[in-house]
C-alpha positions in Angstrom: -15.0 -20.0 -14.2 -12.7 -22.3 -12.2 -13.9 -23.3 -8.8 -12.0 -21.4 -6.2 -13.4 -23.1 -3.2 -11.1 -26.1 -3.2 -7.5 -26.8 -3.8 -4.4 -24.7 -3.2 -3.3 -21.4 -4.8 -1.1 -23.3 -7.2 -4.1 -25.4 -8.4 -6.1 -22.2 -8.9 -3.3 -20.6 -11.0 -2.9 -23.6 -13.1 -6.6 -23.9 -13.8 -6.5 -20.3 -14.9 -3.7 -21.0 -17.4 -0.8 -19.6 -15.5 2.5 -21.4 -16.5 5.2 -22.4 -14.1 7.5 -19.8 -15.7 4.9 -17.0 -15.4 4.4 -18.0 -11.7 8.1 -17.9 -11.0 8.4 -14.5 -12.7 5.7 -13.2 -10.4 7.4 -14.7 -7.3 10.7 -13.1 -8.4 9.1 -9.7 -8.8 7.2 -10.0 -5.6 10.3 -11.0 -3.6 12.2 -8.1 -5.1 9.5 -5.6 -4.1 9.3 -7.1 -0.6 13.1 -6.7 -0.3 13.7 -10.5 0.1 17.0 -12.0 -1.0 17.0 -14.1 -4.2 17.4 -17.3 -2.1 13.9 -16.7 -0.7 12.2 -16.8 -4.1 11.9 -20.6 -4.2 10.6 -20.6 -0.7 8.0 -18.0 -1.7 7.1 -20.0 -4.7 6.7 -23.2 -2.8 4.6 -21.6 0.0 2.3 -19.8 -2.4 1.9 -22.9 -4.6 0.7 -24.9 -1.5 -1.2 -22.1 0.3 -4.8 -22.8 1.3 -7.5 -20.2 1.1 -7.3 -17.8 4.1 -10.5 -16.4 5.4 -10.7 -12.6 5.1 -13.3 -10.3 6.7 -13.4 -6.8 5.3 -15.0 -4.0 7.3 -15.7 -0.5 5.9 -16.4 2.4 8.2 -15.9 6.1 7.5 -14.5 5.8 4.0 -15.3 6.6 0.3 -14.9 3.1 -1.2 -11.7 4.3 -3.0 -9.7 1.5 -1.4 -12.0 -1.2 -2.7 -12.1 0.6 -6.1 -8.3 0.5 -6.2 -8.1 -3.2 -5.6 -10.8 -4.3 -7.9 -10.2 -2.1 -11.0 -8.0 -4.2 -13.2 -8.2 -4.1 -17.0 -7.1 -7.6 -17.6 -6.8 -10.7 -15.3 -3.5 -10.6 -13.4 -1.7 -12.9 -11.0 -2.4 -10.3 -8.4 -6.2 -10.5 -9.0 -6.0 -14.3 -9.0 -4.3 -14.4 -5.7 -6.8 -11.9 -4.3 -9.6 -14.0 -5.8 -8.1 -17.1 -4.1 -8.7 -15.7 -0.6 -12.0 -16.5 1.0 -13.5 -13.0 1.1 -16.3 -13.9 3.6 -17.6 -10.4 4.3 -17.3 -7.2 2.3 -20.0 -4.5 2.3 -19.4 -3.5 -1.3 -18.7 -6.8 -3.0 -20.9 -9.3 -1.2 -24.3 -10.3 -2.6 -25.9 -10.8 0.8 -27.5 -7.9 2.7 -29.2 -7.2 6.0 -29.4 -10.1 8.4 -27.9 -12.5 5.9 -24.7 -10.4 5.6 -24.2 -10.1 9.3 -24.8 -13.8 9.7 -22.1 -14.5 7.2 -19.6 -12.4 9.1 -20.4 -14.1 12.4 -20.2 -17.6 10.8 -16.8 -16.7 9.3 -15.6 -15.5 12.7 -16.7 -18.7 14.4 -15.4 -21.1 11.8 -12.0 -19.5 11.5 -11.4 -18.1 15.0 -7.9 -17.1 15.6 -7.0 -17.6 11.9 -8.8 -15.1 9.8 -7.4 -11.8 8.5 -9.3 -8.7 9.2 -9.1 -5.9 6.7 -10.5 -2.5 7.7 -10.9 0.6 5.5 -12.2 3.9 6.9 -11.7 5.6 10.3 -13.8 4.9 13.4 -16.0 7.7 14.9 -15.8 8.0 18.6 -17.7 11.3 19.0 -21.1 9.6 18.7 -21.9 5.9 17.9 -24.7 7.0 15.6 -22.3 8.8 13.2 -21.6 5.5 11.4 -23.4 2.2 12.0 -23.9 -1.1 10.3 -27.1 -3.0 10.9 -27.7 -0.6 13.8 -24.4 -1.5 15.5 -21.6 1.2 15.9 -18.4 0.9 14.0 -16.5 0.7 17.3 -18.5 -2.3 18.5 -18.2 -4.2 15.2 -14.4 -3.5 15.1 -13.8 -4.7 18.7 -16.0 -7.8 18.1 -14.3 -8.8 14.8 -10.7 -8.0 15.8 -11.0 -10.2 18.9 -10.7 -13.4 16.9 -8.4 -12.2 14.1 -4.9 -13.4 13.5 -3.9 -10.0 12.2 -5.4 -6.7 11.1 -4.7 -4.8 7.9 -5.6 -1.1 8.0 -6.3 -0.4 4.4 -5.9 3.2 3.2 -5.0 6.4 5.1 -8.4 6.7 6.8 -8.0 3.3 8.6 -4.2 3.8 9.1 -4.2 7.4 10.4 -7.7 8.7 10.4 -7.5 10.3 7.0 -10.0 12.9 5.8 -12.6 12.2 8.5 -10.0 13.1 11.1 -9.1 16.4 9.4 -9.6 19.5 11.6 -12.0 20.0 13.2 -12.6 16.2 13.2 -16.4 16.5 13.8 -17.0 12.8 14.3 -14.0 12.2 16.6 -12.5 9.9 14.0 -9.5 7.7 15.0 -7.4 5.1 13.3 -7.6 1.3 13.7 -4.5 1.2 15.9 -6.1 3.6 18.3 -8.7 0.8 19.0 -6.9 -2.5 18.3 -3.9 -2.7 20.6 -3.6 -6.4 21.3 -3.3 -7.7 17.7 -0.7 -7.2 15.0 -1.8 -4.3 12.8 -0.2 -3.4 9.5 -1.0 0.0 7.9 -1.3 0.0 4.1 -1.6 3.8 3.8 -2.5 5.9 0.7 -5.6 7.6 -0.6 -6.1 5.1 -2.0 -3.3 2.5 -1.5 -1.5 0.8 -4.4 -3.1 -2.6 -5.2 0.2 -4.5 -5.4 1.1 -3.6 -1.8 -1.8 -5.7 -0.4 -0.7 -8.5 -2.7 2.8 -8.3 -1.3 1.5 -8.3 2.3 -0.7 -11.3 1.6 2.1 -13.2 -0.1 4.4 -12.6 2.8 1.7 -13.7 5.3 0.9 -16.9 3.3 4.6 -17.7 3.0 5.9 -17.0 6.5 2.8 -16.8 8.6 3.9 -13.4 9.9 3.7 -9.8 8.8 6.6 -8.2 6.9 9.1 -5.8 8.5 7.3 -2.5 9.3 8.4 1.1 9.6 7.7 3.6 12.4 4.1 3.9 11.1 3.6 0.1 11.0 3.8 0.1 7.1 5.7 -2.6 5.2 9.2 -1.2 4.6 9.5 -2.9 1.3 6.9 -0.5 -0.1 7.2 2.5 2.2 11.0 2.4 3.0 12.0 5.0 0.4 10.7 8.5 -0.3 8.8 9.4 -3.5 11.6 12.0 -4.0 14.4 9.5 -4.1 12.6 7.3 -6.7 11.2 10.2 -8.8 12.3 10.5 -12.5 12.3 14.3 -12.0 15.0 14.0 -9.3 17.8 15.0 -11.7 16.1 18.3 -12.3 15.8 18.9 -8.5 19.5 18.1 -8.2 20.3 20.7 -10.8 18.0 23.3 -9.2 15.6 23.3 -12.1 12.0 23.8 -11.0 8.6 24.5 -12.6 7.1 27.7 -11.3 3.6 27.2 -12.8 1.9 24.2 -14.2 2.0 25.7 -17.7 5.5 27.3 -17.9 8.4 26.0 -19.9 9.9 24.2 -16.9 6.6 22.2 -16.5 6.6 21.4 -20.2 10.2 20.1 -20.0 9.4 17.9 -17.0 11.3 19.9 -14.4 10.9 19.3 -10.6 7.5 20.2 -9.1 8.8 21.0 -5.7 8.0 24.7 -5.9 4.4 23.8 -6.9 3.8 21.9 -3.6 5.1 18.4 -4.4 5.4 16.5 -1.1 7.7 13.9 -2.6 10.6 14.7 -0.3 8.6 13.7 2.8 6.3 11.1 1.4 7.2 7.4 1.6 5.4 5.1 -0.9 6.1 3.0 -4.0 4.1 5.1 -6.5 7.2 6.1 -8.5 8.2 2.5 -9.2 5.0 0.5 -9.1 2.8 3.2 -10.6 -0.9 2.9 -11.3 -3.2 1.5 -13.9 -1.0 -1.5 -14.6 2.2 0.5 -14.4 1.0 3.2 -16.9 1.6 6.3 -14.9 1.4 8.1 -11.6 0.5 11.7 -10.4 4.0 13.2 -10.9 4.4 11.6 -14.3 1.0 13.1 -15.3 2.2 16.6 -14.3 0.9 17.0 -10.8 2.9 17.1 -7.6 2.6 14.4 -4.9 0.0 15.3 -2.2 1.7 13.1 0.4 -1.5 11.0 0.9 0.3 8.1 2.5 1.6 10.2 5.4 -0.2 10.8 8.6 -2.4 13.9 8.8 -1.7 15.0 5.2 -5.0 16.8 5.0 -4.0 19.2 7.7 -0.4 19.9 6.6 -1.1 23.1 4.8 -1.9 23.9 1.2 -1.3 21.2 -1.4 0.3 23.8 -3.6 2.6 25.4 -1.1 6.2 24.2 -1.3 6.8 21.6 1.4 4.0 22.8 3.7 4.7 19.7 5.9 7.7 20.2 8.2 10.2 17.5 7.5 13.3 18.5 9.4 16.5 17.8 7.5 14.7 16.8 4.3 13.0 20.2 4.2 16.3 22.0 4.7 18.0 20.0 2.0 15.3 20.9 -0.4 15.6 24.6 0.5 19.3 24.4 -0.1 18.7 22.9 -3.5 16.6 25.8 -4.5 19.2 28.3 -3.3 22.4 26.5 -4.3 21.1 24.9 -7.5 23.6 23.0 -9.5 26.4 22.9 -6.9 24.3 21.2 -4.2 22.6 19.0 -6.9 25.9 17.7 -8.1 27.0 16.8 -4.6 23.7 15.1 -3.9 23.8 13.2 -7.2 27.3 12.0 -6.4 26.3 10.7 -3.0 23.2 9.0 -4.6 25.4 7.3 -7.2 27.8 6.0 -4.6 24.9 4.7 -2.4 23.3 2.9 -5.4 26.7 1.4 -6.4 27.2 0.1 -2.9 23.7 -1.3 -2.8 24.1 -3.0 -6.1 27.4 -4.5 -5.0 25.6 -6.1 -2.0 22.9 -7.8 -4.0 23.3 -10.9 -6.2 20.9 -11.5 -9.1 18.8 -14.5 -10.0 17.0 -15.2 -13.3 13.8 -17.2 -14.0 15.9 -19.7 -15.8 18.0 -20.2 -12.7 14.8 -20.8 -10.6 13.4 -23.3 -13.1 16.6 -25.3 -12.8 16.3 -25.5 -9.0 12.5 -25.6 -8.5 
């Protein structure tokens, strides 16, 4: 295996057999997902090519390890995994070999050697009800988070538990669970929500940080807009059936077999913002709605307490909820109007964007 302790990211990729063309394809796709203009692709490529290994400290608190599983389960080596491998993951409960005093010594050494420069990744909520609810080496989650965040350049709250409190915070919240942003208020915090989050999102965030030295543009919940800027509903391949007022009433009726909209079966797509419908899971193989199950809204705050998963739009979403209700009542008429508006919006969006090919990039890079 190639030595990842020296050299730049570009050196690592070349040692692993990644061609210049393949690298540019990845940069083009990443820039597109991050909503960067085509002119920024060469900048992204140059920055990633020369990027040094950033130190990353990963803390796990009240969580299920699903976030780590999501990031590490890859069937074949990918550029995403190579970039993730290229970071200096100096501390991670699940993946590190060291344990006990040696593990904590590694965290403290990384904090001292990279003070003010390391990235802190946190998955899991923090219990405030009693320090003894969750401890590491006899130290409370709260104390470890405060100590480690003090010297971090930025903090990434990985998964809905770290971003919003998640399942541990669900009513009646017996541990007094809170999100990372409830504790860390003096550092940039980016929420990568989802239960678990999509692996490519953290790749995009890392690529943006390595390129520009800053976090990407965030939404009202401090999530990267490039991945959380559009609802599942607007990207869903079942949307045409919604527009026509065609809904499955049970999971085994004719509507379900024909791929009709799952809104009546509790799909939370209209109020959930994530990239599942476009990025998908398992190397782009599928995602929950494509497999026949409605979206649970897992990337939204407090989704566990929003009512039954199988109740139609149990989460109040204002105008979106009313629009969905109108679609059920008005069916084709409203659907046709909505579809027309969508087509016009997409046409305008396409008109505003130029295109760039890999061949173009190779000529200028």
